[in-house]
Every structure is written in C-alpha cells, then in structure tokens.
C-alpha positions in Angstrom: -17.3 21.8 69.0 -14.8 22.1 66.2 -16.7 19.5 64.1 -19.9 21.5 64.6 -18.3 24.6 63.3 -17.1 22.8 60.2 -20.8 22.0 59.5 -22.0 25.5 60.2 -24.0 26.5 57.1 -23.0 30.2 56.7 -19.3 29.3 57.0 -19.7 26.5 54.5 -21.5 28.8 52.1 -18.8 31.5 52.4 -16.1 28.9 51.7 -18.0 27.6 48.7 -18.5 31.1 47.2 -14.9 32.0 47.7 -13.7 28.7 46.1 -16.1 29.2 43.2 -14.8 32.8 42.6 -18.2 34.2 43.4 -17.1 36.1 46.6 -13.9 37.5 47.9 -12.3 38.7 51.1 -12.3 42.3 49.6 -16.0 42.1 48.8 -16.7 40.9 52.3 -14.7 43.6 53.9 -16.5 46.3 51.7 -19.8 44.7 52.6 -19.1 44.7 56.3 -18.0 48.3 56.1 -21.2 49.3 54.2 -23.4 47.3 56.7 -21.6 49.0 59.6 -22.3 52.5 58.1 -26.0 51.6 57.6 -26.3 50.4 61.1 -24.7 53.5 62.4 -27.1 55.7 60.4 -30.1 53.9 61.8 -28.8 54.0 65.3 -28.2 57.7 65.0 -31.7 58.2 63.5 -33.1 56.4 66.5 -31.1 58.4 69.0 -32.2 61.6 67.3 -35.9 60.6 67.6 -37.9 62.8 69.9 -38.7 61.1 73.2 -42.4 60.1 73.2 -44.6 60.7 76.2 -45.3 57.6 78.3 -48.9 57.4 77.3 -47.9 56.8 73.7 -47.3 53.1 74.5 -51.0 52.9 75.3 -52.4 55.3 72.7 -50.7 53.6 69.7 -50.9 50.0 70.7 -54.7 49.5 70.4 -57.3 51.1 68.1 -59.4 51.4 71.3 -57.7 51.1 74.7 -59.1 48.2 76.6 -60.8 49.3 79.9 -58.3 47.2 81.9 -55.5 49.5 80.7 -57.1 52.8 81.4 -56.0 52.9 85.0 -52.5 51.7 84.0 -52.3 54.6 81.5 -53.4 57.1 84.1 -50.8 55.7 86.6 -48.1 55.8 84.0 -48.8 59.5 83.2 -48.8 60.3 87.0 -45.5 58.5 87.5 -43.9 60.1 84.5 -44.4 63.5 86.1 -42.4 62.6 89.2 
C-alpha cells in the first residue's frame, strides 16, 4: 500500500511543483480555503433553492412525456399530497 501511494500521480505532481518552486504550502492552504468557501456558497445556494413540486422531475426531463410515465406522474402527484 505504501509503495502504491508513492506512485500516486497527484501526490507526485504536488511534490514536483513544490521542489521546483512552482507551488508552496501557503498557496495550497489559501487554495483549499478558497475552494472551501466556494463549496459553502454553492451548498447554501442549493439549500436556499425553492423546493420543486414532485411533477417537476417528469415535466423537465423530457420534451414530451412518454405515455408510460403519465400514470407514474399522476401517482407521484397523488402521493405527494399525503
């Protein structure tokens, strides 16, 4: 397992970039912090998104709903109202 990690491409690339002076621990820490902030922003945007009605998964999946799914759509609407 240890030998496999030594050949892991991303780890090797990171080591190479640091050894060549093209990347640093400080840059990586700042990058990770920025990525974390961006992820948090997107998660919060998703969580603030209005809940869609159950039929939306049928209405926006196909340009024209296949006949086989019409009964499923009706059942989904009925069950959502429980």
